[in-house]
PQR file of N, CA, C, O and H, with PARSE charges and radii, in Angstrom:
ATOM      1  N   MET A   1      79.406 151.380 -67.118 -0.4000 1.5000
ATOM      2  CA  MET A   1      80.020 151.787 -68.321 -0.0000 2.0000
ATOM      3  C   MET A   1      79.507 153.040 -68.417  0.5500 1.7000
ATOM      4  O   MET A   1      78.344 153.186 -68.041 -0.5500 1.4000
ATOM      5  N   LYS A   2      80.112 153.995 -68.840 -0.4000 1.5000
ATOM      6  CA  LYS A   2      79.766 155.620 -69.420 -0.0000 2.0000
ATOM      7  C   LYS A   2      79.334 155.364 -70.836  0.5500 1.7000
ATOM      8  O   LYS A   2      79.678 154.411 -71.536 -0.5500 1.4000
ATOM      9  H   LYS A   2      81.057 153.876 -69.146  0.4000 1.0000
ATOM     10  N   LYS A   3      78.495 156.391 -71.170 -0.4000 1.5000
ATOM     11  CA  LYS A   3      78.076 156.315 -72.776 -0.0000 2.0000
ATOM     12  C   LYS A   3      79.246 156.948 -73.475  0.5500 1.7000
ATOM     13  O   LYS A   3      79.947 157.841 -72.999 -0.5500 1.4000
ATOM     14  H   LYS A   3      78.216 157.164 -70.602  0.4000 1.0000
ATOM     15  N   ASP A   4      79.385 156.369 -74.697 -0.4000 1.5000
ATOM     16  CA  ASP A   4      80.509 156.346 -75.623 -0.0000 2.0000
ATOM     17  C   ASP A   4      81.681 156.036 -74.948  0.5500 1.7000
ATOM     18  O   ASP A   4      82.664 156.717 -75.241 -0.5500 1.4000
ATOM     19  H   ASP A   4      78.815 155.643 -75.084  0.4000 1.0000
ATOM     20  N   GLN A   5      81.823 155.049 -74.001 -0.4000 1.5000
ATOM     21  CA  GLN A   5      83.098 154.710 -73.467 -0.0000 2.0000
ATOM     22  C   GLN A   5      84.147 153.930 -74.333  0.5500 1.7000
ATOM     23  O   GLN A   5      83.713 152.867 -74.777 -0.5500 1.4000
ATOM     24  H   GLN A   5      81.024 154.496 -73.763  0.4000 1.0000
ATOM     25  N   ILE A   6      85.234 154.193 -74.610 -0.4000 1.5000
ATOM     26  CA  ILE A   6      86.084 153.170 -75.276 -0.0000 2.0000
ATOM     27  C   ILE A   6      86.533 152.067 -74.792  0.5500 1.7000
ATOM     28  O   ILE A   6      87.298 152.191 -73.835 -0.5500 1.4000
ATOM     29  H   ILE A   6      85.586 155.057 -74.249  0.4000 1.0000
ATOM     30  N   VAL A   7      86.248 150.790 -75.228 -0.4000 1.5000
ATOM     31  CA  VAL A   7      86.436 149.510 -74.581 -0.0000 2.0000
ATOM     32  C   VAL A   7      87.454 148.812 -75.528  0.5500 1.7000
ATOM     33  O   VAL A   7      87.260 148.624 -76.728 -0.5500 1.4000
ATOM     34  H   VAL A   7      85.626 150.689 -76.005  0.4000 1.0000
ATOM     35  N   PRO A   8      88.596 148.444 -74.811 -0.5600 1.5000
ATOM     36  CA  PRO A   8      89.621 147.703 -75.724  0.2800 2.0000
ATOM     37  C   PRO A   8      89.199 146.370 -75.700  0.5500 1.7000
ATOM     38  O   PRO A   8      88.620 145.841 -74.751 -0.5500 1.4000
ATOM     39  N   VAL A   9      89.508 145.815 -76.798 -0.4000 1.5000
ATOM     40  CA  VAL A   9      89.114 144.262 -77.333 -0.0000 2.0000
ATOM     41  C   VAL A   9      90.250 143.679 -77.947  0.5500 1.7000
ATOM     42  O   VAL A   9      90.772 144.112 -78.975 -0.5500 1.4000
ATOM     43  H   VAL A   9      89.979 146.245 -77.569  0.4000 1.0000
ATOM     44  N   ARG A  10      90.637 142.657 -77.281 -0.4000 1.5000
ATOM     45  CA  ARG A  10      91.749 141.928 -78.020 -0.0000 2.0000
ATOM     46  C   ARG A  10      91.445 140.820 -79.125  0.5500 1.7000
ATOM     47  O   ARG A  10      90.797 139.807 -78.860 -0.5500 1.4000
ATOM     48  H   ARG A  10      90.213 142.306 -76.446  0.4000 1.0000
ATOM     49  N   LEU A  11      91.972 141.100 -80.395 -0.4000 1.5000
ATOM     50  CA  LEU A  11      91.538 140.198 -81.456 -0.0000 2.0000
ATOM     51  C   LEU A  11      92.607 139.509 -82.319  0.5500 1.7000
ATOM     52  O   LEU A  11      93.679 140.076 -82.530 -0.5500 1.4000
ATOM     53  H   LEU A  11      92.499 141.922 -80.610  0.4000 1.0000
ATOM     54  N   SER A  12      92.340 138.341 -82.803 -0.4000 1.5000
ATOM     55  CA  SER A  12      93.551 137.768 -83.254 -0.0000 2.0000
ATOM     56  C   SER A  12      93.749 138.496 -84.672  0.5500 1.7000
ATOM     57  O   SER A  12      92.805 139.175 -85.076 -0.5500 1.4000
ATOM     58  H   SER A  12      91.469 137.880 -82.631  0.4000 1.0000
ATOM     59  N   GLU A  13      94.897 138.405 -85.448 -0.4000 1.5000
ATOM     60  CA  GLU A  13      95.051 138.920 -86.526 -0.0000 2.0000
ATOM     61  C   GLU A  13      94.172 138.338 -87.780  0.5500 1.7000
ATOM     62  O   GLU A  13      94.150 138.974 -88.834 -0.5500 1.4000
ATOM     63  H   GLU A  13      95.664 137.854 -85.120  0.4000 1.0000
ATOM     64  N   ASN A  14      93.476 137.158 -87.644 -0.4000 1.5000
ATOM     65  CA  ASN A  14      92.653 136.669 -88.623 -0.0000 2.0000
ATOM     66  C   ASN A  14      91.474 137.282 -88.356  0.5500 1.7000
ATOM     67  O   ASN A  14      90.730 137.409 -89.329 -0.5500 1.4000
ATOM     68  H   ASN A  14      93.494 136.641 -86.789  0.4000 1.0000
ATOM     69  N   GLU A  15      90.992 137.805 -87.049 -0.4000 1.5000
ATOM     70  CA  GLU A  15      89.672 138.436 -86.734 -0.0000 2.0000
ATOM     71  C   GLU A  15      89.773 139.968 -87.258  0.5500 1.7000
ATOM     72  O   GLU A  15      88.802 140.537 -87.757 -0.5500 1.4000
ATOM     73  H   GLU A  15      91.596 137.702 -86.259  0.4000 1.0000
ATOM     74  N   LYS A  16      90.866 140.497 -87.120 -0.4000 1.5000
ATOM     75  CA  LYS A  16      91.113 141.847 -87.544 -0.0000 2.0000
ATOM     76  C   LYS A  16      91.152 141.896 -89.058  0.5500 1.7000
ATOM     77  O   LYS A  16      90.578 142.796 -89.672 -0.5500 1.4000
ATOM     78  H   LYS A  16      91.654 140.035 -86.715  0.4000 1.0000
ATOM     79  N   ASP A  17      91.880 140.856 -89.707 -0.4000 1.5000
ATOM     80  CA  ASP A  17      91.706 140.992 -91.089 -0.0000 2.0000
ATOM     81  C   ASP A  17      90.464 140.795 -91.597  0.5500 1.7000
ATOM     82  O   ASP A  17      90.148 141.467 -92.579 -0.5500 1.4000
ATOM     83  H   ASP A  17      92.347 140.125 -89.208  0.4000 1.0000
ATOM     84  N   PHE A  18      89.707 140.035 -91.153 -0.4000 1.5000
ATOM     85  CA  PHE A  18      88.306 139.692 -91.496 -0.0000 2.0000
ATOM     86  C   PHE A  18      87.619 141.214 -91.407  0.5500 1.7000
ATOM     87  O   PHE A  18      87.216 141.828 -92.395 -0.5500 1.4000
ATOM     88  H   PHE A  18      89.963 139.489 -90.355  0.4000 1.0000
ATOM     89  N   LEU A  19      87.570 141.654 -90.170 -0.4000 1.5000
ATOM     90  CA  LEU A  19      86.696 142.690 -89.928 -0.0000 2.0000
ATOM     91  C   LEU A  19      87.380 143.978 -90.917  0.5500 1.7000
ATOM     92  O   LEU A  19      86.589 144.735 -91.479 -0.5500 1.4000
ATOM     93  H   LEU A  19      87.898 141.155 -89.368  0.4000 1.0000
ATOM     94  N   LYS A  20      88.453 144.123 -91.045 -0.4000 1.5000
ATOM     95  CA  LYS A  20      89.099 145.269 -91.846 -0.0000 2.0000
ATOM     96  C   LYS A  20      88.644 144.959 -93.415  0.5500 1.7000
ATOM     97  O   LYS A  20      88.300 145.912 -94.114 -0.5500 1.4000
ATOM     98  H   LYS A  20      89.095 143.507 -90.589  0.4000 1.0000
ATOM     99  N   GLU A  21      88.647 143.590 -93.966 -0.4000 1.5000
ATOM    100  CA  GLU A  21      88.247 143.447 -95.240 -0.0000 2.0000
ATOM    101  C   GLU A  21      86.726 143.792 -95.437  0.5500 1.7000
ATOM    102  O   GLU A  21      86.313 144.546 -96.318 -0.5500 1.4000
ATOM    103  H   GLU A  21      88.926 142.815 -93.398  0.4000 1.0000
ATOM    104  N   ASP A  22      86.052 143.237 -94.636 -0.4000 1.5000
ATOM    105  CA  ASP A  22      84.579 143.554 -94.724 -0.0000 2.0000
ATOM    106  C   ASP A  22      84.296 145.002 -94.567  0.5500 1.7000
ATOM    107  O   ASP A  22      83.500 145.571 -95.313 -0.5500 1.4000
ATOM    108  H   ASP A  22      86.387 142.624 -93.920  0.4000 1.0000
ATOM    109  N   ALA A  23      84.972 145.647 -93.555 -0.4000 1.5000
ATOM    110  CA  ALA A  23      84.486 147.239 -93.469 -0.0000 2.0000
ATOM    111  C   ALA A  23      84.978 147.878 -94.653  0.5500 1.7000
ATOM    112  O   ALA A  23      84.270 148.816 -95.019 -0.5500 1.4000
ATOM    113  H   ALA A  23      85.619 145.184 -92.949  0.4000 1.0000
ATOM    114  N   ASP A  24      86.071 147.621 -95.416 -0.4000 1.5000
ATOM    115  CA  ASP A  24      86.493 148.104 -96.700 -0.0000 2.0000
ATOM    116  C   ASP A  24      85.603 147.992 -97.642  0.5500 1.7000
ATOM    117  O   ASP A  24      85.392 148.959 -98.373 -0.5500 1.4000
ATOM    118  H   ASP A  24      86.646 146.859 -95.118  0.4000 1.0000
ATOM    119  N   LYS A  25      84.873 146.733 -97.819 -0.4000 1.5000
ATOM    120  CA  LYS A  25      84.002 146.479 -98.747 -0.0000 2.0000
ATOM    121  C   LYS A  25      82.773 147.154 -98.639  0.5500 1.7000
ATOM    122  O   LYS A  25      82.009 147.324 -99.589 -0.5500 1.4000
ATOM    123  H   LYS A  25      85.044 145.947 -97.225  0.4000 1.0000
ATOM    124  N   MET A  26      82.564 147.568 -97.407 -0.4000 1.5000
ATOM    125  CA  MET A  26      81.227 148.642 -97.068 -0.0000 2.0000
ATOM    126  C   MET A  26      81.469 149.944 -97.119  0.5500 1.7000
ATOM    127  O   MET A  26      80.581 150.796 -97.078 -0.5500 1.4000
ATOM    128  H   MET A  26      83.185 147.430 -96.635  0.4000 1.0000
ATOM    129  N   GLY A  27      82.974 150.234 -97.232 -0.4000 1.5000
ATOM    130  CA  GLY A  27      82.968 151.635 -97.370 -0.0000 2.0000
ATOM    131  C   GLY A  27      83.151 152.361 -95.943  0.5500 1.7000
ATOM    132  O   GLY A  27      83.220 153.590 -95.951 -0.5500 1.4000
ATOM    133  H   GLY A  27      83.695 149.542 -97.264  0.4000 1.0000
ATOM    134  N   ILE A  28      83.237 151.634 -94.657 -0.4000 1.5000
ATOM    135  CA  ILE A  28      83.022 152.062 -93.524 -0.0000 2.0000
ATOM    136  C   ILE A  28      84.161 151.772 -92.794  0.5500 1.7000
ATOM    137  O   ILE A  28      85.002 150.992 -93.242 -0.5500 1.4000
ATOM    138  H   ILE A  28      83.180 150.635 -94.651  0.4000 1.0000
ATOM    139  N   GLY A  29      84.314 152.453 -91.444 -0.4000 1.5000
ATOM    140  CA  GLY A  29      85.461 152.072 -90.639 -0.0000 2.0000
ATOM    141  C   GLY A  29      85.160 150.797 -89.693  0.5500 1.7000
ATOM    142  O   GLY A  29      84.004 150.450 -89.452 -0.5500 1.4000
ATOM    143  H   GLY A  29      83.631 153.087 -91.080  0.4000 1.0000
ATOM    144  N   VAL A  30      86.227 150.162 -89.205 -0.4000 1.5000
ATOM    145  CA  VAL A  30      86.216 149.057 -88.404 -0.0000 2.0000
ATOM    146  C   VAL A  30      85.297 149.301 -87.182  0.5500 1.7000
ATOM    147  O   VAL A  30      84.380 148.504 -86.986 -0.5500 1.4000
ATOM    148  H   VAL A  30      87.167 150.444 -89.401  0.4000 1.0000
ATOM    149  N   SER A  31      85.461 150.229 -86.445 -0.4000 1.5000
ATOM    150  CA  SER A  31      84.476 150.470 -85.272 -0.0000 2.0000
ATOM    151  C   SER A  31      83.262 150.675 -85.607  0.5500 1.7000
ATOM    152  O   SER A  31      82.450 150.295 -84.764 -0.5500 1.4000
ATOM    153  H   SER A  31      86.206 150.876 -86.604  0.4000 1.0000
ATOM    154  N   THR A  32      82.723 151.267 -86.792 -0.4000 1.5000
ATOM    155  CA  THR A  32      81.414 151.472 -87.058 -0.0000 2.0000
ATOM    156  C   THR A  32      80.812 149.967 -87.397  0.5500 1.7000
ATOM    157  O   THR A  32      79.725 149.569 -86.979 -0.5500 1.4000
ATOM    158  H   THR A  32      83.383 151.576 -87.477  0.4000 1.0000
ATOM    159  N   LEU A  33      81.530 149.360 -88.059 -0.4000 1.5000
ATOM    160  CA  LEU A  33      81.162 147.746 -88.493 -0.0000 2.0000
ATOM    161  C   LEU A  33      80.883 147.065 -87.047  0.5500 1.7000
ATOM    162  O   LEU A  33      79.924 146.299 -86.957 -0.5500 1.4000
ATOM    163  H   LEU A  33      82.414 149.684 -88.398  0.4000 1.0000
ATOM    164  N   ILE A  34      81.602 147.293 -86.043 -0.4000 1.5000
ATOM    165  CA  ILE A  34      81.513 146.528 -84.829 -0.0000 2.0000
ATOM    166  C   ILE A  34      80.429 146.963 -84.271  0.5500 1.7000
ATOM    167  O   ILE A  34      79.683 146.125 -83.766 -0.5500 1.4000
ATOM    168  H   ILE A  34      82.381 147.915 -86.116  0.4000 1.0000
ATOM    169  N   ARG A  35      80.090 148.296 -84.223 -0.4000 1.5000
ATOM    170  CA  ARG A  35      78.757 148.780 -83.525 -0.0000 2.0000
ATOM    171  C   ARG A  35      77.549 148.467 -84.373  0.5500 1.7000
ATOM    172  O   ARG A  35      76.442 148.370 -83.843 -0.5500 1.4000
ATOM    173  H   ARG A  35      80.696 148.978 -84.633  0.4000 1.0000
ATOM    174  N   MET A  36      77.728 148.296 -85.732 -0.4000 1.5000
ATOM    175  CA  MET A  36      76.484 147.816 -86.385 -0.0000 2.0000
ATOM    176  C   MET A  36      76.185 146.508 -85.900  0.5500 1.7000
ATOM    177  O   MET A  36      75.057 146.280 -85.463 -0.5500 1.4000
ATOM    178  H   MET A  36      78.627 148.374 -86.163  0.4000 1.0000
ATOM    179  N   VAL A  37      77.112 145.573 -85.926 -0.4000 1.5000
ATOM    180  CA  VAL A  37      77.123 144.062 -85.497 -0.0000 2.0000
ATOM    181  C   VAL A  37      76.526 144.038 -84.101  0.5500 1.7000
ATOM    182  O   VAL A  37      75.590 143.284 -83.834 -0.5500 1.4000
ATOM    183  H   VAL A  37      78.028 145.759 -86.281  0.4000 1.0000
ATOM    184  N   LEU A  38      77.060 144.855 -83.219 -0.4000 1.5000
ATOM    185  CA  LEU A  38      76.473 144.653 -81.913 -0.0000 2.0000
ATOM    186  C   LEU A  38      75.139 145.169 -81.518  0.5500 1.7000
ATOM    187  O   LEU A  38      74.407 144.653 -80.674 -0.5500 1.4000
ATOM    188  H   LEU A  38      77.820 145.467 -83.436  0.4000 1.0000
ATOM    189  N   ARG A  39      74.877 146.311 -82.255 -0.4000 1.5000
ATOM    190  CA  ARG A  39      73.357 146.615 -82.476 -0.0000 2.0000
ATOM    191  C   ARG A  39      72.430 145.637 -82.914  0.5500 1.7000
ATOM    192  O   ARG A  39      71.332 145.438 -82.394 -0.5500 1.4000
ATOM    193  H   ARG A  39      75.472 146.731 -82.941  0.4000 1.0000
ATOM    194  N   ASP A  40      72.925 145.008 -83.924 -0.4000 1.5000
ATOM    195  CA  ASP A  40      71.957 143.838 -84.550 -0.0000 2.0000
ATOM    196  C   ASP A  40      71.774 142.762 -83.479  0.5500 1.7000
ATOM    197  O   ASP A  40      70.745 142.102 -83.327 -0.5500 1.4000
ATOM    198  H   ASP A  40      73.817 145.169 -84.347  0.4000 1.0000
ATOM    199  N   TYR A  41      72.950 142.657 -82.715 -0.4000 1.5000
ATOM    200  CA  TYR A  41      73.045 141.388 -81.759 -0.0000 2.0000
ATOM    201  C   TYR A  41      71.997 141.566 -80.682  0.5500 1.7000
ATOM    202  O   TYR A  41      71.280 140.676 -80.226 -0.5500 1.4000
ATOM    203  H   TYR A  41      73.786 143.193 -82.837  0.4000 1.0000
ATOM    204  N   ILE A  42      72.012 142.974 -80.306 -0.4000 1.5000
ATOM    205  CA  ILE A  42      71.302 143.375 -79.163 -0.0000 2.0000
ATOM    206  C   ILE A  42      69.987 143.305 -79.521  0.5500 1.7000
ATOM    207  O   ILE A  42      69.175 142.895 -78.691 -0.5500 1.4000
ATOM    208  H   ILE A  42      72.594 143.697 -80.677  0.4000 1.0000
ATOM    209  N   LYS A  43      69.584 143.681 -80.771 -0.4000 1.5000
ATOM    210  CA  LYS A  43      68.129 143.876 -81.268 -0.0000 2.0000
ATOM    211  C   LYS A  43      67.429 142.382 -81.268  0.5500 1.7000
ATOM    212  O   LYS A  43      66.309 142.076 -80.861 -0.5500 1.4000
ATOM    213  H   LYS A  43      70.243 144.014 -81.445  0.4000 1.0000
ATOM    214  N   GLU A  44      68.484 141.523 -81.875 -0.4000 1.5000
ATOM    215  CA  GLU A  44      67.997 140.204 -82.102 -0.0000 2.0000
ATOM    216  C   GLU A  44      67.749 139.318 -80.503  0.5500 1.7000
ATOM    217  O   GLU A  44      66.779 138.620 -80.207 -0.5500 1.4000
ATOM    218  H   GLU A  44      69.395 141.772 -82.205  0.4000 1.0000
ATOM    219  N   ARG A  45      68.925 139.618 -79.681 -0.4000 1.5000
ATOM    220  CA  ARG A  45      68.596 139.003 -78.330 -0.0000 2.0000
ATOM    221  C   ARG A  45      67.159 139.586 -77.835  0.5500 1.7000
ATOM    222  O   ARG A  45      66.207 138.833 -77.632 -0.5500 1.4000
ATOM    223  H   ARG A  45      69.713 140.186 -79.921  0.4000 1.0000
ATOM    224  N   SER A  46      67.097 140.857 -77.677 -0.4000 1.5000
ATOM    225  CA  SER A  46      65.810 141.466 -76.942 -0.0000 2.0000
ATOM    226  C   SER A  46      64.406 140.860 -77.816  0.5500 1.7000
ATOM    227  O   SER A  46      63.343 140.600 -77.252 -0.5500 1.4000
ATOM    228  H   SER A  46      67.871 141.469 -77.842  0.4000 1.0000
ATOM    229  N   GLU A  47      64.604 140.727 -79.036 -0.4000 1.5000
ATOM    230  CA  GLU A  47      63.452 139.991 -79.632 -0.0000 2.0000
ATOM    231  C   GLU A  47      63.351 138.693 -79.279  0.5500 1.7000
ATOM    232  O   GLU A  47      62.252 138.151 -79.397 -0.5500 1.4000
ATOM    233  H   GLU A  47      65.468 140.939 -79.495  0.4000 1.0000
ATOM    234  N   ARG A  48      64.353 138.031 -78.835 -0.4000 1.5000
ATOM    235  CA  ARG A  48      64.163 136.609 -78.539 -0.0000 2.0000
ATOM    236  C   ARG A  48      63.764 136.558 -77.161  0.5500 1.7000
ATOM    237  O   ARG A  48      63.256 135.501 -76.787 -0.5500 1.4000
ATOM    238  H   ARG A  48      65.246 138.471 -78.739  0.4000 1.0000
ATOM    239  N   SER A  49      63.901 137.560 -76.270 -0.4000 1.5000
ATOM    240  CA  SER A  49      63.451 137.332 -74.980 -0.0000 2.0000
ATOM    241  C   SER A  49      62.121 137.897 -74.678  0.5500 1.7000
ATOM    242  O   SER A  49      61.441 137.751 -73.662 -0.5500 1.4000
ATOM    243  H   SER A  49      64.313 138.419 -76.573  0.4000 1.0000
ATOM    244  N   LYS A  50      61.876 138.579 -75.766 -0.4000 1.5000
ATOM    245  CA  LYS A  50      60.317 138.918 -75.954 -0.0000 2.0000
ATOM    246  C   LYS A  50      59.335 137.745 -76.316  0.5500 1.7000
ATOM    247  O   LYS A  50      58.209 137.609 -75.839 -0.5500 1.4000
ATOM    248  H   LYS A  50      62.428 138.698 -76.591  0.4000 1.0000
ATOM    249  N   ASP A  51      59.922 136.942 -77.208 -0.4000 1.5000
ATOM    250  CA  ASP A  51      59.181 135.770 -77.676 -0.0000 2.0000
ATOM    251  C   ASP A  51      58.952 134.522 -76.456  0.5500 1.7000
ATOM    252  O   ASP A  51      58.129 133.610 -76.534 -0.5500 1.4000
ATOM    253  H   ASP A  51      60.837 137.052 -77.596  0.4000 1.0000
ATOM    254  N   LYS A  52      59.682 134.706 -75.604 -0.4000 1.5000
ATOM    255  CA  LYS A  52      59.697 133.615 -74.510 -0.0000 2.0000
ATOM    256  C   LYS A  52      58.629 133.788 -73.617  0.5500 1.7000
ATOM    257  O   LYS A  52      58.480 133.009 -72.676 -0.5500 1.4000
ATOM    258  H   LYS A  52      60.351 135.447 -75.540  0.4000 1.0000
TER
END
């Protein structure tokens, strides 16, 4: 995968609504919210693998 590559993701209407509502509450875009969640997940996962 290239740096900053666009990756299509299929989401249900409920998932889209949930993301849009949370992004609006935070005053950010949906893609920014997804990147934040993904970064947190990667950080948490790498910390767990270090603890083993």
